[in-house]
C-alpha positions as YAML, in Angstrom:
chain: A
units: angstrom
residues:
- id: 1
  name: MET
  ca: [0.00, 0.00, 0.00]
- id: 2
  name: PHE
  ca: [2.82, 2.33, 0.90]
- id: 3
  name: LEU
  ca: [4.68, 1.55, -2.30]
- id: 4
  name: LYS
  ca: [1.62, 2.35, -4.38]
- id: 5
  name: ARG
  ca: [1.25, 5.77, -2.75]
- id: 6
  name: LEU
  ca: [4.94, 6.53, -3.28]
- id: 7
  name: CYS
  ca: [4.74, 5.59, -6.95]
- id: 8
  name: PHE
  ca: [1.66, 7.81, -7.33]
- id: 9
  name: VAL
  ca: [3.44, 10.82, -5.78]
- id: 10
  name: LEU
  ca: [6.49, 10.35, -8.00]
- id: 11
  name: LEU
  ca: [4.32, 10.05, -11.09]
- id: 12
  name: PHE
  ca: [2.44, 13.20, -10.16]
- id: 13
  name: LEU
  ca: [5.65, 15.19, -9.64]
- id: 14
  name: GLY
  ca: [7.05, 13.96, -12.94]
- id: 15
  name: LEU
  ca: [3.95, 15.00, -14.85]
- id: 16
  name: GLY
  ca: [4.06, 18.42, -13.18]
- id: 17
  name: LEU
  ca: [7.70, 19.03, -14.18]
- id: 18
  name: LEU
  ca: [6.98, 17.94, -17.75]
- id: 19
  name: ALA
  ca: [4.05, 20.32, -17.99]
- id: 20
  name: ASN
  ca: [6.10, 23.24, -16.74]
- id: 21
  name: ALA
  ca: [8.86, 22.55, -19.24]
- id: 22
  name: GLN
  ca: [6.39, 22.50, -22.10]
- id: 23
  name: GLU
  ca: [4.79, 25.75, -20.92]
- id: 24
  name: GLU
  ca: [8.15, 27.52, -20.75]
- id: 25
  name: GLY
  ca: [8.99, 26.28, -24.21]
- id: 26
  name: LYS
  ca: [5.79, 27.74, -25.57]
- id: 27
  name: SER
  ca: [6.08, 31.13, -23.84]
- id: 28
  name: THR
  ca: [9.72, 31.72, -24.82]
- id: 29
  name: PRO
  ca: [10.17, 31.79, -28.54]
- id: 30
  name: LYS
  ca: [13.59, 31.01, -29.91]
- id: 31
  name: ASP
  ca: [13.90, 34.12, -32.11]
- id: 32
  name: THR
  ca: [13.14, 37.21, -30.03]
- id: 33
  name: VAL
  ca: [14.25, 40.87, -30.32]
- id: 34
  name: SER
  ca: [14.55, 43.31, -27.34]
- id: 35
  name: LEU
  ca: [13.11, 46.74, -28.05]
- id: 36
  name: PRO
  ca: [13.66, 49.89, -25.93]
- id: 37
  name: ALA
  ca: [10.79, 51.08, -23.82]
- id: 38
  name: ALA
  ca: [8.82, 54.04, -25.08]
- id: 39
  name: LEU
  ca: [9.79, 57.44, -23.74]
- id: 40
  name: ASP
  ca: [7.61, 58.93, -21.06]
- id: 41
  name: ASN
  ca: [6.86, 62.52, -22.16]
- id: 42
  name: ALA
  ca: [4.55, 63.28, -19.26]
- id: 43
  name: THR
  ca: [5.13, 66.67, -17.64]
- id: 44
  name: MET
  ca: [6.76, 66.55, -14.14]
- id: 45
  name: THR
  ca: [5.61, 69.02, -11.54]
- id: 46
  name: PRO
  ca: [8.24, 69.64, -8.82]
- id: 47
  name: ARG
  ca: [7.06, 69.78, -5.24]
- id: 48
  name: LEU
  ca: [8.85, 72.35, -3.06]
- id: 49
  name: PRO
  ca: [8.57, 72.69, 0.72]
- id: 50
  name: SER
  ca: [7.03, 75.83, 2.05]
- id: 51
  name: ASP
  ca: [9.15, 78.73, 3.36]
- id: 52
  name: LYS
  ca: [8.09, 77.96, 6.90]
- id: 53
  name: ARG
  ca: [9.22, 74.36, 6.53]
- id: 54
  name: LEU
  ca: [12.59, 75.52, 5.20]
- id: 55
  name: ASP
  ca: [13.01, 77.93, 8.10]
- id: 56
  name: ASP
  ca: [12.29, 75.11, 10.52]
- id: 57
  name: TYR
  ca: [15.01, 73.00, 8.90]
- id: 58
  name: ARG
  ca: [17.50, 75.88, 9.00]
- id: 59
  name: ALA
  ca: [16.84, 76.52, 12.69]
- id: 60
  name: SER
  ca: [17.10, 72.86, 13.66]
- id: 61
  name: ARG
  ca: [20.41, 71.80, 15.26]
- id: 62
  name: ASP
  ca: [20.00, 68.36, 13.71]
- id: 63
  name: TYR
  ca: [20.80, 69.84, 10.30]
- id: 64
  name: ASN
  ca: [23.62, 72.18, 11.45]
- id: 65
  name: TYR
  ca: [26.66, 70.10, 10.53]
- id: 66
  name: GLU
  ca: [29.26, 72.84, 11.02]
- id: 67
  name: ARG
  ca: [28.27, 73.56, 14.64]
- id: 68
  name: ASP
  ca: [30.41, 76.68, 14.94]
- id: 69
  name: ALA
  ca: [30.69, 77.75, 18.56]
- id: 70
  name: PRO
  ca: [29.27, 81.19, 19.29]
- id: 71
  name: PRO
  ca: [31.85, 83.88, 20.14]
- id: 72
  name: PRO
  ca: [32.62, 83.99, 23.88]
- id: 73
  name: ASP
  ca: [31.26, 86.83, 25.96]
- id: 74
  name: ASN
  ca: [34.27, 87.02, 28.28]
- id: 75
  name: PRO
  ca: [36.88, 89.57, 26.99]
- id: 76
  name: LEU
  ca: [39.74, 87.34, 28.10]
- id: 77
  name: ALA
  ca: [38.16, 84.37, 26.35]
- id: 78
  name: ARG
  ca: [37.75, 86.43, 23.17]
- id: 79
  name: ILE
  ca: [41.45, 87.36, 23.28]
- id: 80
  name: TRP
  ca: [42.42, 83.73, 23.80]
- id: 81
  name: ASN
  ca: [40.12, 82.63, 20.99]
- id: 82
  name: TRP
  ca: [41.66, 85.22, 18.66]
- id: 83
  name: LEU
  ca: [45.19, 84.21, 19.65]
- id: 84
  name: SER
  ca: [44.43, 80.50, 19.16]
- id: 85
  name: GLN
  ca: [43.04, 81.22, 15.71]
- id: 86
  name: LYS
  ca: [46.16, 83.18, 14.77]
- id: 87
  name: ILE
  ca: [48.41, 80.37, 16.00]
- id: 88
  name: ASN
  ca: [46.43, 77.77, 14.05]
- id: 89
  name: ASP
  ca: [46.60, 79.90, 10.92]
- id: 90
  name: PHE
  ca: [50.36, 80.30, 11.38]
- id: 91
  name: LEU
  ca: [50.95, 76.58, 11.91]
- id: 92
  name: SER
  ca: [48.95, 75.84, 8.77]
- id: 93
  name: SER
  ca: [50.80, 78.36, 6.63]
- id: 94
  name: SER
  ca: [53.43, 77.47, 4.05]
- id: 95
  name: ALA
  ca: [55.93, 79.79, 5.74]
- id: 96
  name: TYR
  ca: [55.84, 77.66, 8.88]
- id: 97
  name: GLU
  ca: [56.09, 74.38, 6.97]
- id: 98
  name: ASN
  ca: [59.00, 75.57, 4.82]
- id: 99
  name: PHE
  ca: [61.02, 77.66, 7.29]
- id: 100
  name: TRP
  ca: [59.76, 78.44, 10.77]
- id: 101
  name: GLN
  ca: [59.27, 74.89, 11.97]
- id: 102
  name: TYR
  ca: [63.00, 74.24, 11.45]
- id: 103
  name: VAL
  ca: [63.84, 77.43, 13.34]
- id: 104
  name: PHE
  ca: [61.70, 76.25, 16.26]
- id: 105
  name: LEU
  ca: [63.32, 72.79, 16.21]
- id: 106
  name: VAL
  ca: [66.80, 74.31, 16.31]
- id: 107
  name: GLY
  ca: [65.71, 76.61, 19.16]
- id: 108
  name: ILE
  ca: [64.29, 73.70, 21.17]
- id: 109
  name: ALA
  ca: [67.46, 71.69, 20.64]
- id: 110
  name: GLY
  ca: [69.52, 74.67, 21.80]
- id: 111
  name: VAL
  ca: [67.45, 75.03, 24.97]
- id: 112
  name: VAL
  ca: [67.82, 71.31, 25.75]
- id: 113
  name: ILE
  ca: [71.60, 71.47, 25.27]
- id: 114
  name: TRP
  ca: [71.79, 74.58, 27.47]
- id: 115
  name: LEU
  ca: [69.79, 72.90, 30.24]
- id: 116
  name: LEU
  ca: [72.03, 69.83, 30.09]
- id: 117
  name: TYR
  ca: [75.08, 72.04, 30.27]
- id: 118
  name: LYS
  ca: [73.69, 73.96, 33.25]
- id: 119
  name: ALA
  ca: [72.96, 70.68, 35.00]
- id: 120
  name: GLU
  ca: [76.59, 69.68, 34.40]
- id: 121
  name: PHE
  ca: [75.36, 66.54, 32.69]
- id: 122
  name: ILE
  ca: [77.65, 66.87, 29.69]
- id: 123
  name: GLY
  ca: [80.59, 67.93, 31.77]
- id: 124
  name: GLY
  ca: [80.07, 65.05, 34.17]
- id: 125
  name: MET
  ca: [80.02, 62.56, 31.31]
- id: 126
  name: PHE
  ca: [82.87, 63.78, 29.14]
- id: 127
  name: ALA
  ca: [85.10, 66.04, 31.22]
- id: 128
  name: LYS
  ca: [88.34, 64.65, 32.57]
- id: 129
  name: LYS
  ca: [88.68, 64.34, 36.31]
- id: 130
  name: SER
  ca: [90.16, 67.42, 37.85]
- id: 131
  name: GLU
  ca: [93.23, 67.36, 40.03]
- id: 132
  name: GLU
  ca: [91.03, 68.05, 43.05]
- id: 133
  name: GLU
  ca: [88.92, 64.96, 42.34]
- id: 134
  name: LEU
  ca: [92.03, 62.80, 41.94]
- id: 135
  name: VAL
  ca: [93.39, 63.98, 45.27]
- id: 136
  name: TYR
  ca: [90.01, 63.38, 46.89]
- id: 137
  name: ASN
  ca: [89.92, 59.77, 45.64]
- id: 138
  name: ARG
  ca: [93.44, 59.19, 46.89]
- id: 139
  name: ILE
  ca: [92.96, 60.63, 50.38]
- id: 140
  name: THR
  ca: [89.81, 58.62, 51.06]
- id: 141
  name: GLU
  ca: [91.62, 55.31, 50.65]
- id: 142
  name: ASN
  ca: [93.42, 55.39, 53.99]
- id: 143
  name: ILE
  ca: [93.70, 58.55, 56.06]
- id: 144
  name: HIS
  ca: [96.40, 56.99, 58.24]
- id: 145
  name: GLU
  ca: [98.88, 56.86, 55.36]
- id: 146
  name: LEU
  ca: [98.69, 60.55, 54.40]
- id: 147
  name: ASP
  ca: [100.90, 63.46, 55.38]
- id: 148
  name: PHE
  ca: [98.16, 65.97, 56.09]
- id: 149
  name: ALA
  ca: [100.53, 68.78, 57.03]
- id: 150
  name: ASN
  ca: [102.18, 68.83, 53.59]
- id: 151
  name: LEU
  ca: [98.92, 68.21, 51.72]
- id: 152
  name: ILE
  ca: [97.22, 71.12, 53.50]
- id: 153
  name: GLU
  ca: [100.16, 73.44, 52.78]
- id: 154
  name: GLU
  ca: [100.07, 72.49, 49.09]
- id: 155
  name: ALA
  ca: [96.32, 73.13, 48.87]
- id: 156
  name: ILE
  ca: [96.66, 76.52, 50.59]
- id: 157
  name: ALA
  ca: [99.58, 77.49, 48.34]
- id: 158
  name: ALA
  ca: [97.39, 76.67, 45.32]
- id: 159
  name: ARG
  ca: [94.56, 78.72, 46.89]
- id: 160
  name: ASN
  ca: [92.40, 75.62, 46.71]
- id: 161
  name: TYR
  ca: [90.55, 76.34, 49.93]
- id: 162
  name: ARG
  ca: [87.81, 73.77, 49.31]
- id: 163
  name: LEU
  ca: [90.36, 70.98, 49.19]
- id: 164
  name: ALA
  ca: [92.19, 72.41, 52.20]
- id: 165
  name: THR
  ca: [88.91, 72.32, 54.16]
- id: 166
  name: ARG
  ca: [88.43, 68.70, 53.12]
- id: 167
  name: LEU
  ca: [91.92, 67.83, 54.30]
- id: 168
  name: TYR
  ca: [91.39, 69.53, 57.65]
- id: 169
  name: TYR
  ca: [88.21, 67.52, 58.17]
- id: 170
  name: LEU
  ca: [89.89, 64.22, 57.31]
- id: 171
  name: ASN
  ca: [92.76, 65.07, 59.60]
- id: 172
  name: THR
  ca: [90.21, 65.65, 62.37]
- id: 173
  name: LEU
  ca: [88.76, 62.19, 61.69]
- id: 174
  name: LYS
  ca: [92.25, 60.70, 61.94]
- id: 175
  name: GLN
  ca: [92.86, 62.40, 65.30]
- id: 176
  name: LEU
  ca: [89.52, 61.20, 66.69]
- id: 177
  name: THR
  ca: [90.32, 57.68, 65.51]
- id: 178
  name: ASP
  ca: [93.80, 57.74, 67.06]
- id: 179
  name: LYS
  ca: [92.26, 58.75, 70.41]
- id: 180
  name: LYS
  ca: [89.65, 55.95, 70.16]
- id: 181
  name: PHE
  ca: [86.65, 58.30, 70.07]
- id: 182
  name: ILE
  ca: [85.47, 56.94, 66.72]
- id: 183
  name: HIS
  ca: [86.16, 53.93, 64.54]
- id: 184
  name: TRP
  ca: [87.06, 55.19, 61.06]
- id: 185
  name: GLN
  ca: [85.99, 53.28, 57.94]
- id: 186
  name: PRO
  ca: [85.90, 54.53, 54.32]
- id: 187
  name: THR
  ca: [82.27, 53.43, 53.95]
- id: 188
  name: LYS
  ca: [80.94, 55.34, 56.93]
- id: 189
  name: THR
  ca: [79.05, 58.62, 56.63]
- id: 190
  name: ASN
  ca: [79.94, 61.81, 58.47]
- id: 191
  name: ARG
  ca: [76.73, 61.51, 60.48]
- id: 192
  name: SER
  ca: [77.86, 58.11, 61.72]
- id: 193
  name: TYR
  ca: [80.90, 59.74, 63.33]
- id: 194
  name: VAL
  ca: [78.69, 62.40, 64.90]
- id: 195
  name: GLU
  ca: [76.57, 59.67, 66.48]
- id: 196
  name: GLU
  ca: [79.68, 57.89, 67.78]
- id: 197
  name: LEU
  ca: [80.56, 61.07, 69.71]
- id: 198
  name: GLN
  ca: [77.09, 61.20, 71.27]
- id: 199
  name: GLU
  ca: [78.40, 60.49, 74.81]
- id: 200
  name: THR
  ca: [81.43, 62.80, 74.59]
- id: 201
  name: LYS
  ca: [81.94, 66.52, 75.10]
- id: 202
  name: PHE
  ca: [83.20, 66.86, 71.53]
- id: 203
  name: LYS
  ca: [79.91, 66.00, 69.88]
- id: 204
  name: LYS
  ca: [78.49, 69.53, 69.51]
- id: 205
  name: ASP
  ca: [81.71, 71.11, 68.19]
- id: 206
  name: PHE
  ca: [82.39, 68.23, 65.79]
- id: 207
  name: GLU
  ca: [78.82, 68.40, 64.49]
- id: 208
  name: GLN
  ca: [79.33, 72.10, 63.73]
- id: 209
  name: LEU
  ca: [82.59, 71.35, 61.89]
- id: 210
  name: THR
  ca: [80.81, 68.60, 59.94]
- id: 211
  name: TYR
  ca: [78.04, 70.99, 58.91]
- id: 212
  name: GLN
  ca: [80.54, 73.61, 57.71]
- id: 213
  name: PHE
  ca: [82.60, 71.03, 55.84]
- id: 214
  name: GLU
  ca: [79.57, 69.55, 54.05]
- id: 215
  name: TYR
  ca: [78.39, 73.04, 53.11]
- id: 216
  name: VAL
  ca: [81.76, 73.81, 51.50]
- id: 217
  name: TRP
  ca: [82.57, 70.45, 49.93]
- id: 218
  name: TYR
  ca: [79.28, 68.88, 48.87]
- id: 219
  name: GLY
  ca: [77.57, 72.21, 48.26]
- id: 220
  name: GLU
  ca: [80.47, 73.18, 45.98]
- id: 221
  name: PHE
  ca: [80.39, 76.75, 47.22]
- id: 222
  name: GLY
  ca: [83.41, 78.93, 46.64]
- id: 223
  name: VAL
  ca: [85.50, 79.67, 49.74]
- id: 224
  name: THR
  ca: [87.31, 82.97, 50.06]
- id: 225
  name: GLU
  ca: [90.60, 83.30, 51.87]
- id: 226
  name: SER
  ca: [89.02, 85.07, 54.85]
- id: 227
  name: GLN
  ca: [86.32, 82.39, 55.16]
- id: 228
  name: PHE
  ca: [88.91, 79.64, 55.04]
- id: 229
  name: LEU
  ca: [91.03, 81.30, 57.74]
- id: 230
  name: ARG
  ca: [88.05, 81.22, 60.10]
- id: 231
  name: LEU
  ca: [87.46, 77.55, 59.31]
- id: 232
  name: LYS
  ca: [91.14, 76.83, 59.82]
- id: 233
  name: GLU
  ca: [91.04, 78.39, 63.30]
- id: 234
  name: GLU
  ca: [88.01, 76.30, 64.26]
- id: 235
  name: PHE
  ca: [89.66, 73.07, 63.10]
- id: 236
  name: GLN
  ca: [92.87, 73.88, 64.93]
- id: 237
  name: ALA
  ca: [90.99, 74.86, 68.11]
- id: 238
  name: PHE
  ca: [89.07, 71.57, 68.04]
- id: 239
  name: SER
  ca: [92.31, 69.64, 67.50]
- id: 240
  name: THR
  ca: [93.89, 71.39, 70.50]
- id: 241
  name: ARG
  ca: [90.97, 70.36, 72.79]
- id: 242
  name: LEU
  ca: [91.30, 66.67, 71.94]
...
């Protein structure tokens, strides 16, 4: 029964396809010619919106694509707006693109080099070590092997009062070490020696000498002869009290 129904459906579909093919063959002749459509000569009447409708469109922000900001009411803001416009016009000009931008780049480079020079960055990288720096590196190795009397005389003769102050301070450290008030080590800070003298009567005076020495040496301030003579007297007076 099922096979009979299936055969009937297939036969019906086959007859339908055959009928469609024959119908298409009849409706589509083999020799056909395409002709252009006839021109439509009917008169067209344009439809224009009313003036009120156009005014509504013009006033609507939805159709304002430029969105120019209104001029500011504040006088200072108006000046800034005018100045910004002038700057933008200048940066967009051919004179800036062909000449002035290179002038500005050279000027910026010059300012950077000047700032580096003022910060002693270039000098610190490329300059040779001065004689004062070489002496400083040598005298910090072992203060017990140095002839401070001769070194101080040489520094004073050369009018190098900063170095002479440094030598006086190191000589003071040597004297404190020899008298067992402090334990000298190259890696210690000056403040460590001040703390070691906490229980002695020399602490206040030595702290004052340390402050003056750090001001002269690490602050890299110039020392006049009269200023150095006062420092020399203080170092010698402290040495005498030890």
